[in-house]
Every structure is written in C-alpha cells, then in structure tokens.
C-alpha positions in Angstrom: 31.2 39.0 -14.5 28.8 38.6 -11.1 30.7 37.5 -8.2 30.0 34.3 -6.5 29.0 35.8 -3.6 26.3 38.0 -5.2 24.6 34.7 -6.8 24.7 33.2 -3.5 23.1 36.3 -2.0 20.3 36.4 -4.7 19.6 32.5 -4.5 19.0 32.8 -0.6 16.9 35.9 -0.8 14.7 34.2 -3.8 14.4 30.8 -1.3 13.4 33.1 1.2 10.7 34.9 -0.7 9.6 31.8 -2.2 9.3 29.9 1.5 6.9 33.2 2.5 4.9 33.8 -0.6 1.4 33.3 -0.6 1.8 30.7 -2.9 3.3 28.6 -0.4 0.8 29.5 1.9 -2.0 28.0 -0.6 -0.2 25.0 -1.1 0.2 24.1 2.4 -3.6 24.9 3.1 -4.9 22.9 0.0 -2.6 20.0 1.6 -4.4 20.3 4.8 -7.9 20.6 3.4 -7.3 17.7 1.1 -5.9 15.6 3.9 -8.7 16.3 6.3 -11.1 15.2 3.8 -9.4 11.8 2.8 -9.3 11.0 6.8 -13.0 11.7 7.0 -13.6 9.4 4.3 -14.1 5.8 4.5 -11.0 4.3 2.5 -8.9 1.1 2.8 -5.8 0.6 2.0 -4.4 -1.2 -1.2 -3.8 -4.3 0.8 -7.4 -4.5 2.3 -8.8 -4.1 -0.8 -6.5 -6.9 -2.4 -7.4 -9.3 0.3 -11.2 -8.5 0.1 -10.5 -9.1 -3.7 -9.1 -12.3 -3.3 -11.9 -13.5 -0.7 -14.6 -12.7 -3.1 -13.0 -14.5 -6.0 -12.7 -17.6 -3.8 -16.6 -16.6 -2.9 -17.5 -16.7 -6.7 -15.6 -20.0 -6.9 -17.6 -21.6 -4.1 -21.2 -20.2 -5.5 -20.6 -21.5 -9.1 -19.6 -24.9 -7.4 -22.4 -25.0 -5.5 -25.0 -23.7 -8.2 -23.8 -26.5 -10.3 -24.5 -29.0 -7.8 -28.0 -27.5 -7.2 -28.5 -27.7 -10.7 -27.1 -31.3 -10.8 -29.4 -32.4 -8.0 -32.3 -30.9 -9.8 -31.5 -32.9 -12.7 -31.1 -36.4 -10.5 -27.5 -36.7 -11.8 -24.6 -37.4 -9.4 -22.7 -34.0 -8.6 -18.9 -34.2 -9.8 -17.9 -35.5 -6.4 -19.3 -39.0 -7.0 -22.5 -38.3 -4.4 -25.7 -39.8 -5.2 -28.4 -37.6 -6.4 -31.8 -37.1 -5.4 -33.4 -36.9 -2.1 -32.1 -38.3 1.0 -33.4 -41.4 2.2 
C-alpha cells in the first residue's frame, strides 16, 4: 500500500508541473489576447442594452400613435384623443 506522504508528494509535484506547463502559459496568453480585443470593441453592458431596448420600444409606440393620428388627419376624421381633424383655423 502507498503511504499518504508519498501521495501528498506526488500530488504536490503534479500541481507544480501543471502550474509551470506551457499549456498554462498558452491559456494565460489567450485570455490576455481575448480580454484586450474585447476592451477595444465598443461593447455595452446588458443593463445598458436593456435600457436602450425599452427606449426603442416606447419610441416605436409613439411613432405608431403619431402615424395613426396623421392618417386620421389626412382622412379628415377626429383623432383618438377627440381633437378636431383637418387644418387648423
């Protein structure tokens, strides 16, 4: 049976080997390159994106309401808010 001390020593040596391996260096370099590329990109956070999406949705709603109002004015019918249609006197 293998002694616990020998297993601990083997485990320590394997950790040191993995920590100093070229694969670890490659991983660090890849992370640095990807991180640098992402910083140079003009990205927004998810929160900023969600805020802008909400603003866009409200703007679309207002645009649709204005388009309906203009179409009603062009037809000469009153708009949904009860104002008289047609040219102003």
